[in-house]
N, C-alpha and C positions, 0 to 999 in steps of 0.2 A: 362860372364861378359861383357855386351855390351860396357861400357865405353863411352867416348865422341866421337861423329862423327864416329861411327863405320860403316864398310862396310858389307853389307849382302852377301849371297852366290852368287858366280859367277860360270861360267861353269867349268867343270873339265879341268885340264891342261895336258900338253903334254910331250911326249918324242920323240926325233927325230930319235931314232933307228928304224931299220926296224922291221916289225912284226916277224922277222925271227930268233931270237935266238933259238926258239923252232920249227921253221917252217921247214918241211921236203922238201916240193916241191915248194910252193909259186907260183903255176900256175896262169897265167892270164886268162886261159880259163875256164869260168864259167860252161860250159856245158859238161865238159869232163867226169864226173862220171855218170855211169848208176845207176839206182835205185838199192840200196843194196850194192853199192861199199863202201869199207872202205876208210876213210879219213886219210891220212898220216900227222898227226899233224895239226897245224893251217894253213889255206889257206889265200891267199891275193886276194882281188877282182881285177877287171880289172883296168887298169891304169887310165881310165877316172874317176872312182869313187875315187881311191886312191889320185889323185891330189887334189880333193876337201877336203877330210878328212884331208890331210896333210897341208892344207893352213895355213900359220901363223895366229894365232888368234889375233884379235884386242885387244889392252891392255884395262884394266879397268881404270877408272878415279875416283879420289876422290878430292873434293874441300876442302881447309882448312876452318876452322870456319869463318875467316874474308874474305873469298872468293878471296884472293889475290894470293894463291898458288894452284897448281894442281899437284897431284901425277899421274904418269902413271905407272901402275902396269903390268909388262910383265908376260905372262903366256904361257904355252905350251898346246898343244891340247890333247894329250893322254899319260898317264903314261904307262910304260912297265908292263906287267902282273906280273913280279917279285915283284913289289911293293905291289900288292894285295896278293902275296903269303907269306908275312911276317906273323909271329905268330899273332893270333887274338883270343880274348875272347869275347863271346856273353853272356852278363850279364844284366839283368834288362831292356831289351829292347834297349840296346846300344851295340856298338861294340868297343872294346878296343884294342889298340896296346900296348902290355905289355912291349915292348922294350923301347918305348919312353914315356910311361905312358900318352898317349893321345888318342883321338878317332882315330880309324883306318880309312883307305881309304880316308885320307885327301888330298885334292888337295893343290896346293901351287903356289906362285909366284916365278919367277926366278930372277927378278931384279926390282928395283924401280928407276924412274927418277923424278926429280922435275922441274917444269916450273913455272915462275911467270906469272900471268895473268895481262898483262900491261893495263894501263888505256885505251888505244885505242882498247883493245879487242884482241890483238894478244899475242902469247906466247913468253916469253923471252927465253934466252939461256938455254939449257938443263943442269941440274946438276944431275949427277948420284950418288946415294947413294953407298958409297964405304966402305969397311971394312970387310963385311962378307966373310968367306972362299968360295973359288970357289965351285960351285955346291950346295950351301946351298939352303934349301927350306924355303921360307918365308911365314908366316901366321900371323893372328891377327894384322893387321896393323891399327894404330889409331893415330890421331893428338892430341897433347897436347892442352889444352884449349886456351893457348896464341899463338898458331900457330908456336911456335919457334922450336918444336921438333916433330919427328915422332917416335913412338914406334912400334916394331914388334918382333915376335919370330923367332928363327932360329932352324931348324933341319939340322945338318951337313950332308954332302953327305954320302950315305950308304957305309959302310966299307965292304970289302970282308972278313976280319977276325977281331976278337976281338969284345968286347962289344961296343954297340952304345952309344953315349952321349945323355943325356936327353936334352930337349929343353932349350934354354937360351933366355933371354929378352935383346934386343938391343935398343939403342937410337941413332937417327940420328939428326944432326944439320941441320935444314932446310936451313939455309943461305949458308952453305958450302957443304952439302951432306955427311960430314964425320960421320961415325957411329962407335959405340963402344959397347961392351957387358956391360950391367948394372948389371944383376944378372943371375947366371947360375951355371952349374957344375964347379968344384967339390963340392963347398960349398952348392949350392942350385940347385935343378932340378925342372923345372916347372911341375905342374900337371894341365893339361888342359882337364881332363875328362869332367868336367862341366864348369869350368871357366878358364880364363887365367889371366887377369889383368884388372885394370881400373885406369884411372887418378883420383886422389883425388883432386889435384890442379895443378898448372902450373909446379911444381917441385917434386911432390910426386906421387907414384903409389902404389896400393895395389895389391899384386901378390899371386896367389895360387901356393904353392910349395909342394914338396914331404917331409913329415916329416923326419927330420934327424934321428929320433929314429927307423925308419922303418927297419926291418930286411929283411930276405929272404921271398919270397912269400910262402903262405901255401901250403903244399904238400897234394895231394889227398890221402886219406887213401886207403891202399891196400884192406882192408876189410871194407865194409859198416858198419856204426855205427848202422844201423837198417833200417827198411823198410821206404819207402817214403809214408807218410800218409797225406791226405787232408780230411777234414770232414766238414759237414754242419749239425751238430746235433742240432743246434738252429733253423733249418728250415728257414734260411734267403733266400730271393729271390735275387740272385746275378747273373747278366747277363753281359757278356763282349764280345767284338768283338774278332776276332781271332788274338791275338797278338803273335809276335814271339820273339825269343832271350830272353826268360824269365829265371829267376832263377829256378833251378831245385831241389837243395838240399842244405844242410847246407854248403857243401864245396863251392858251388857257392856263397853263402852269404859271406863266409869268403874271397873269392877272390874279391868280389865286395867291401867289406870294405877295403881290402888291397890297391887296385888300385885307389879307388875314394876318399880316405881320404886325406885331404890337411891341410897344415899349412899356415896360412895367414902371409904375411910379408909386412911391409911398407918399401919402398926403395926410397931414394932420388936420384936426378940426380948426386950427388957426390959419389954415391955408398954406403952411409950409410944405414944400414938395422936395422929393429926392428921387432921382432916376436910379433904378437898380437893374443890373444885368444889361445885356445887349438886345437889340431888336430880334425877335424870332416869332415863329408861329405858335404862340402859347395857347394850349387848349384847356388847361386847368392850372389854377394857381390857388392853392389851399393853405392857409396859415395853420400851423399846429395849434392844438387847443390852448397851449400856454402862450401863444403869440411870439415865440422865439425863433421859429423856423418857417420856411415856406416849402411846400411840396409842389414842384413846378414840372408840368408836363408840356412837351412841345412835339410837333411833327416836323418832318424834314424830307427832303428828296432822297431817293427817287420816288416820284409819285406813280400813280397807276391810272390807266385808262379803262379799267374793268371793275374796279371796286371804289367805294366812296372813301372819304378822308379818315374814317374810323379805322381803316386797315392800313393806312400809310405808316412808314417807319416812325417810331415813337421813342422819345427819350424822356425819362423820368429822373429828376434830380432833387436833392434836398439842399436848400440854400439857407444861409442865415438871413436876417432881415436887412442886412446891408447889401444883399445880392451876391455874396461870396459863396462859392460852391463848398458844401460840406461833404457830399458824396454823390456819386451817380448810382441810382438804384437799378436802372436797366437801360438798354438801348435796343429796342425791338426792331427787327427787319420788316420789310414790306410783307403783308400777310394776304396774299392773293389765293393761297392754297388751303384755307380753312374749309374742311368738308361741309357740305350743305346740310347735313343732318343737324337737328336741333340740339343734340347733346354734344356738339362739337365745341371746341374752344381754341383760342389763340395759343400758340407755343410761347413759352417763356413766362415771365411774371405778368400777372394780370390782377385786376381789382385792387390796385395799390391805393391805400388810403391811410389816414391817421386813425389810430384807435381813439374812440371817443371817451374812454375811461382813463386815459393816461395823458400826462402833459405833452409828451412828444415821442410817441412810439408808432411805428408803421406796422401795417400788416399787408400781406398779399397772398396770392394763390398761384400754384404752379401745377400744370397738368403733367401727370406721369405717363400718359398715353400719347404724348405729342399732340393732344387736342383731338385725336381721332377716336370716336366712340366704337369703331370696329376693332380696335386693339384691346385685347383682354389683359388687364393688369390690375393688381391690388397693391396699394391703394391707387385710386384713379386721380384724385386731387389731394394736394397737401397745402395746408394753411400755415404760413410762417408769420412771426412777429419779430421786430427788431427795433431798438431805440435809435433815435435820429442820428446820434454820433457813433453808433456801434457798427461793426461789420461782422457780427456773430449772430445770425438769425437762429431763432428757436422754433421748433415745430409745436404748434398748439393744437392741430387736429389733422388726422389722416382720414380721408373719406373714400368710400368705395363707389359712390355715385358722384355726379357733378356738383361742385360747390354752388349753393344758391343764395348765400348771404350770411351775415353774422350780426348779432346784436350783442354789444359789450355791456357788461354790468360793472364788475370790478375784478380784482385778481382771483376772487373765489367763484365767479360765475360769468359765463357767456353762453349764448345759444348759437349753434351753427346749423344751418339748413343745407340739405343736399337733396337732389332729385334726379330723376331719369325720365325724360319725356317719352321715350319709346314705350315704357310700361306705366307711365303716370305715377310712379312711386315717388313719395316724398317723405323725408325723415328729418326730425329735429333732435339735436344732441345737446346735452349739457356738458360743457367743458370747464376746466379749471385753469385759467391762464397762468396763475401764479404757481401752480403745481403741475407742471407738464408730465410728471411721472404718473399721475392719476389717470385711470382709464375714463374715457368719455362715457356718459350715461345716456341711454336712449330715452327720450322724453315722449316723442310722438312718432308713429309709423303708420302711414295710411296712403290711400290713393289721392292724388290731387283733384281727381274728379268727384270724390266722395264728399260732397258739401255737408252732408248730415254728420260726418265725423270730424269736421273742421273744429279744432279746439280753440281757435282764435289766436291773437298775437298779444304778447305782453305790452302793457302800457309802459311808456318811457317817461323819465323825469329829466329836468334840466340840471346840469352840473354848474359849478361856479365859473367854469370856462365858457359856458354857453353852448356846450354840446349836449346830446341826448344819450342817456344810458338806460338800461333796464330799471324800472321802478321796483324795488324790492320791499315787500310788506312783511310784517309779522302777523301771523294769524293768532287765534285765541289760545293756541298751545305754546306760543312764543317762538315757533319755528318759522324759517323763511318761506315766503310764498310769492308767487307771481300773480299779478292781476291780469287775467286774460280777457280781452275784448273780442267777441266773435259775432258773426252775422246771425248765427242761430238758425240755420236752415233746418226746416222740419217739413213733414208732409202737409202741414197746414200753412206753410209759408215761412219767411224769415221772422224770427223773434230774437233780436239782438240781446246779448247778455254780457255780464261781467262775472267771471269765475275766479275765486281765490284758490290758486293751485299750490298745494303743499309740495315744495321741491323734494323733500325727503321721502314722503310716503306716496305722493301722487294723488292724494285725496283732493276732491274739489268741493268747494262751497259756493253756491250761487248766491251772490249778494245783491244782484239786480238783474232784471230783464225787462224788456219792453212789455207794455200792456198787450194783450192778445186780441182785443176787440177795438174796432173803430180807429184807433191811433197806431202809428208806427213810430217808435222811438229808437234813437241810435246814439251811441257814444261819440262825442265830438272831441273832448279834450280833458286831460287831467289838470285840475286847478290847484290842488293842495300838495304840490311837490316841492315847495320852497321851505323845507325843514332839513335839519341835520339828521343823519342816521336813517334807519328804516322807517317806512311809512306804516300807519295803522289805519284800519278801516273805520274806526270810530271817529276819525278826524278827516275822513275822505270828502272831497268836493270834486264834482265832475260837471262838465258842461255837456248837455245832451241836446239833440235836435228832436223835435216832435212835430208830426204832421199827420194829416189824414187825406182821404181821397179829395176832400173839398177845401182843405186848409193848408196853405203853404208851410214849409218848414219854418219853425221858430226855435230859438235857442232858450234853454232853461238851465238854471243852476240848481243842482241837487246836492244837498248837504247831509252828511251822516252826523250823529247816529240816528236822528229822527227822520232822515230823508225828506227834509223840508225842501220844497220846490218853489223856485221864483222865476217868473218869466223875464227874460233879458231883452229879447227883440220883439217887435211888432210889425213885421213886414206885411204890406197889403197883398191881397190876392192879385197876381199879375194879369189874370184874364177872368174877371168876374162873370163874364157872359157864359162861362163853362163851369160855374161853381157847382151846379147840380148834375154834372155828368155822372154816369154810373160806371163803376169799374169792378171787374170780378176776375179772379184767377180761376181758370177752369181746367179740368182734367178730362182726358179721354184716352182711348187706347188705339194703338196702331195694330194692323192685322197680324203682326208677329208677336204681339203681347207687350211691346214696349209702351210704357205709360208716357203720354205726352201732356204738355201744359201750354197754356197761352193766357194772355191778358185780354179780356174782352171789354171793350169800351162802348158804351151806348150814349147817344146825345141826350142833353137835358130834356126832360119832359116826355121821353119815349116810354111807351108801354107796349110790349109785344102783342098782347091779346087785342088791345084796342087799335094799334097802329099797323100791325102786320109786319112782315119781313122788310128789311131795309137793304139798300145797296151797301156793299161791304168792301173795304180795302184791307187786304191781308198783307202785312209788312213783316218780312222775316229775314233770317240770316242763319244758314246751316252751321253746325258745329260737329267736330269729330269726337268720338268717344271710344274707349277700349272696353267698356262694360255696359251691358244693357241695364243693369240695376242702377248704376250711377247716372246713366242717361235719363232714367225715369224719374229722377229726383226733382222735387219742386224747388224752384229758385225765385226769389223776389217776394214781395208782399202786396196783397191786394189793398192794404190800407195806406201804402205810400202815396204821396202826392203825385199827380200826373204832370210831371214837368214836360213842357212842350218846346222842342227845339225849333230853329228857324225853318227847317224843311221837314219837320216831323209829320208822320202820317196822321197823328192826332189832330192836326189842324182841320181835318175833314169832319171832325165831330161838329164843327160850326156849320157844316154844309149838310148835316143830317145823315151822315154815313155812320154805320157801325164799323168799328175798327177792331181787327184781330191783330194785336201787336205782339211780336215776338213768339209766334207759335213755334215750339221747338221742332227742329228738323234734324234730329240726331243721325249722324252717319257713323255706324258702329262697326268696328273691326276687332273682335275678341281674339285673344291669344295671338297666334301668328297671322291671322287674317288681316289684310290691309283694308281699312274702312272704305276707301274710294273704289275698290273693286266692285262694290255693290252700291255705289253712290246713287245712280239713277233709280234703282229699285226702291231704296229706302227713302229717297226724296219724294218720289211719287206717293208712296204709302203714307208718309207723314202728311202730305198735302191733302190726300183723299180723306184721311181721318179728321183733319181740321175742318174741311168743308162739310163733311157729314155731320159733325157735331154742331156747327152753327146753324145748319139747316134744321137739324133735329130740335134745336132750341127755339126755332121759329123767329130768329133775329135777322137772318139773312136769306135772300132769295137765291136759289141755286144758280139762276141764270144771270145774276148781277153781282158776282164776286170777282173783284179785280185783285191781282197779285203784284207786289212790287218789292224792291229792295235796292240797297246801295252797296257798291263794291261786290263782295262775294254774294250778297243778296241779289244783286243784279244778275250775276251769273246763274244763281238759282232760278230767278224769274224766267230767264230765257230757256233754261232747261225744262221748266214746268210747262211752258207754252209749246215746247217740242213734244214732251212725253206725256202730258196730262192736259191736253188742250180742252177736253170736255169739262174740266173743273172750273175754268176761268173765262170771263168774257173779254178780258184784255190784260195787258201787263205794262208796268213802268219799271225800267231798268236804268239806274243811275251809276255812272262811273264804273262800269263793270269790265271784266275780261271774258271773252267768249271763245277764244281759240287757244287751247292749252299748249299747242305746239309752239306758240310764241313765248311761253314761259317754260322752257324745256328742262331747267334744272330745279324743279320743285315750285310749288305754289301752296299758299295757305298751310295746311298741316301735312301736305304730301311731301315726303322726303325722297322718294324715288325719282330718277330722271325719266325723261321721255323714252329713252332707249331701254330702260329697265322695265317700264310699264306702258309700252306703246298703246296697247289696246285700251287701257284705262284712260290715258290722256285723250285719245280720240273719242271714246264713248262719252266722256264727260263734256266734250266741246260742242255747244249748240251751234257754233259756226259750221260744223261738219254736217249738220242736219237742218240748215236754214230753209231748205225746200219743204220742210214739214211744218213750219210755223204758219198757221192760218188765222190766228187771232191777232187783233191790233196790238202792236207793241211800240211803246214810246221809249226811245233811247236818249238820255241826257248825259253829257260828259263835259268836264272842264277841258278847255283847249290846252291848258298847261298842266295837266295831271302829272304829278311827280311820284305817285305811289308805285311801289315795286309791282310790276306786272300789269297794271291797269293803264298803260299808255293810251292816249287818245285814239291812236290807230286801231285799237281793239274795237271801239264802237264804229269807227269809219268803215273798217273792213266788214264788220257784221252787217251794217246797214246796206253796203253794196251787195252782199250776198242775199239779203232779204229782198231788196229791190229787184235783183236779178231773177228772182223767182216769183215776182208779183205779190209779195206780202204787203199787207196794209201796215205801214211802218212810218216812223217819223224820227229824224235825228236832229237834236238840238245841241249845238256846240256853244259853250259859254266862254267867250273870250276872256283871257287873263285868269281864269279860274283854275284852281288846282283840284285835288281829289275831293275835298269838301268845298262848298261854295261860300264865299265870304261877302262879296260886294252886294250892296243892297239891291242894285238894279238886277244883278244876276239871280239873287235869291227870289226876288219878286217875280221875275220872268219864269224861273223854274216852277214856282207855285202856280203861275198862270197856265203854263203848259200842262202840268199835272191835272189841274182842275178842269181844264178844257177836255183833256183825254177822258177823265172819269165821267164827266157829264155826258160826253158824246157816246162813249162806248160801254159805260156801266149803267148810269142812270137811265139812259135812253136805249139800252139794249133791248132787242126784240125778245120778249118772253116766249113767243111761239117758236123761236128758232134759237134754242139755247146754245147750239154750237157756234152760231154767228160765223158761219163759214164764208167770210167775205174776202174777196180778192180785189185789190185796188193798187194803183200805182203808188210807189213810195214817194216820200218827200223828205228832203233834207233842208233844215233851216239853220243858218249861221247868222247870229246877231252881229251885224257890222256897225259898230258905234260910229266910226268915222263917216260912213255913208248914211247913217241914220235909217237903214232899212235892212232887208234881208233878200238874198237872191239865191235861188237853187243852184247848186254846183253841177258841173257837167258829170258825165259818167266816169271820167277818169278819177286817285287814295287817295302832312302834316304841318297844314299851316301852323304858323306859330301862334300859340296863345300868349297869355301874359306870362313873361318869363320871370323867373326868380321868385316867388312867394308860395308857401304851402299853407293851406287854410289853418289847420291846427297840427303843428309839428310834433305834438307829444305822443301821437298814436304810432 
C-alpha cells in the first residue's frame, strides 16, 4: 500500500556489534590459510576494509508534501546474522517472517528527526521523534496529506525469551515530534505481507491487520494426503522462467492463506476503529484521491505451483469507505500462460489505478493481442478511463506498442509512454483526456538505448489531494511548457539538465544544467509547486544534489530568478581515508570498432610513473544492445562521488589495488541478429580491449589482473576464465548461474528457449567447459538465493565440475543469505574470502608465469554457525529494503 508520499527501498541497515558473536578467530591476516585449510567460523577482513564497511551510513531524507519539512531517517549499515536466522517461510515467491507476520529480511530505520526547511533554504532546529521503545525497528514511514503527521510501523526490539509482539502503527506530531501508538497489539496486529496502511484523508488511515478470528497456524500432516500431481492433459503451451520459493503442496497453500489473509480496518487519529469488508488476501488497498472510495485488489484460489503470487487469480473492486461494494472492476484468472518474451502482458485489465488528476476516476490497460507479442494487431494496447461509480469506460489512448506508463496532468494534458523491447523503440505521446476525439500528438520517438537522445521526464507537482501530476509552466511567450529533468548523457559524461519544453512548438530552453568540471549536480525535487495555476520559471525553487569525486552528495536550494544557491545539508565524508582517490572515465575501442568505457579508480597517493603498475580488480556486468552506436555511448560521470557498497570492488582501493569498475561488455545483436549468438566472441573482445588499455596506461600489470562479478557478472567471470584465461590471473564469481540448461525458458535478456537456441545455451555455459578453466576461481553464493535462475545449486554443480577436473577452485556457501548478502558476519566473511583470494593469486601472482597454469585440488567451504567451524563436504539474486518511502516524490 504505497499511500501518500511514500519512500522507496533504501540500502540495508546496520548493527554495530562485531562480526564476532559466532567468530572463532577474526584474524586480520587474509593470506594465512593455505589451499584446503578449514575456516574456523566467520572471519573478519583487514582493518582497512572494515573501517569503510563500518562507516556510519548517511541518513535518508523525505520532504513533506508542502516542501516545508524534512525527515532525516537514521539507519545502520549491516544487521547481525541472527536477524536472518529467524524463522522464515518461502511461499508463492515471497519470504515471510511468521513471528511478526511480515516480509522477512526487512531492513529498518533506527530513529527519525524532523527539520523545518526555512525560507532562506537552511534547516531549522532538529526535532527528534520520541515515544517508541528503545531499540525499535521503524518501517513504512509516510506523511499525512496535510503535512501535520508522520505515520510509521514499529517492531519492538527482539526478545531473548517469550513471544514477539506483532507490528504496531504509530503517529507522530510533526510540530512537536511526539509519537504515540495508534493501532496495534493486543487488539490488532498489523499484517504487512502485501500491504501495510494508507492515508485515506488527513485524519483517517486504512490498515491491514491480522483477523481476530485467526487461530493457530496449520500443522503439517505427518502423513501426506496423496501424491503431488501436476498435469497438462489439455496440451497447453506454458513456459515460465526459473522462479523460486514457489508453493509446493496443499499444506503450503494453507500456510499462504493463513499468513497472507488480512482484515481491513479504518482508524482515525483519535484511535477510533471500524472493520470494513471480510478477511481476504488483499494485495493493494488504495484510497481515491478525494478519499471517498477504496480500490481493493485481492488474490484467491486456485493457486499455482509454477508461478509466483503475482500471477494468481486476482479480483479488483471499488468500495466506498464503509467497505460496501460499489462495483467489480475485474476478476482475472490464473495466468500461468503469459509468454516469456519481454513484450508479453497479462490478458484482461491490467495496470488498474486511480487517476492522480481526478477526485475518483480509474484507468486501466487492455491488450488487444491477448498479451502475446507474436500476434500482429493494431492497436496492441488500449488505455481506458472511467469514473468510480460509472460503468461506461472511455478510450483515452490506443497504442501500437506495449503500454509503458502514463503521467496525468489535467483534462487538457497527459503523457502516455509505449515501448517495444525487441526493437528498443520507445515513444511518448501527448493526449487530451477531456477531449478524446482529439488525435494524440507524438512528443518523443527514440531508442531506449540511445541515452544521448533522452529528453528527460517532466517534473511533477502536488495536488490538494496529495497526489502528483505533471507540473505545467508558462514560458516567456505565455504558452504551456513542461519542465523536463534529464541525465544529460553526452560523450563527455552525464551533465544533468532542466529544459523548458514548449508543448505547442516543441522548442526547448535550457534553464539549468550541472557544472561541467569538478562537480556533478543533479535535480532532486521541485520545491515551488504550492501555488494555484501554472508555474513560472521566475519563481522556481528546486533542490539539487551536488557532489565531486572527493566530496559526498550534499543538498542545495536553488532559487530563481537570480539562481541563488544555499547549502541545506552538511553530511561528513563516510570514508575519509579514501578522500584523495583518483577517478577517471576512460574510453577505448574494441576490435570491431565499438567504443567502450569504464571507470578507472586509483588509490590515494598513487603516481603511475613513480609507483609503476598495480594489481587490478576488474568488476563488470555484461549488457545486451541492438545498436553498436548506442552501445558505444558514454554513461555516468567521472565527477560523481564514489559511493562504496558493503561488498563493492572499490573497497580494494584501501588495499592498494587499481579498480576498473563497470568496463562495458556490450553484447550486440543488430537487426534480426540475436545478441547472444556471438556472446563469447564479443565478451572476450571487450575484456581484451579493457586489459590492453589499462596496461597501456601503465596502471596495471598484465599478469596481475583479476576479474570478478556478481550474478550475471559471475557468469561473465567464469566465461572469461574459460575463453580468455591468458588475460586474468584469477576470478571471483558471486551468486552466479553457470549452466544455462537449468534456465531453459530464457535468462537475462534472452527470450528464446533452450530448444529454440540450443547451441547458444550450451556455448554460453561455462559449466560445459569446466575442464578448460586453469586459473584460480573463487565461487561465493548465498545458501538461500531466491533470485530467478541463480539457485545455489548452480555454484554447487559448477564447483563439482571444476573439482572433477582438478581446477584450483574454492566454493563458499553463506548460510541464510539470499542473492545479495545482508548479515554482518556474512558480508565480512565474503570480504575476507575475496581479499585472501586477491592477495594469494593476484598480488602474489608469479610475474614470470603470467598464465599461472596451476592445477590443484578444489576445496569447498561451508560456514557452519552451529558448529562454529567449517568442514569439507564429500564428493556427493531481492531482499527487502526499507519499504514504503521515496526520497523525493516530485520527480
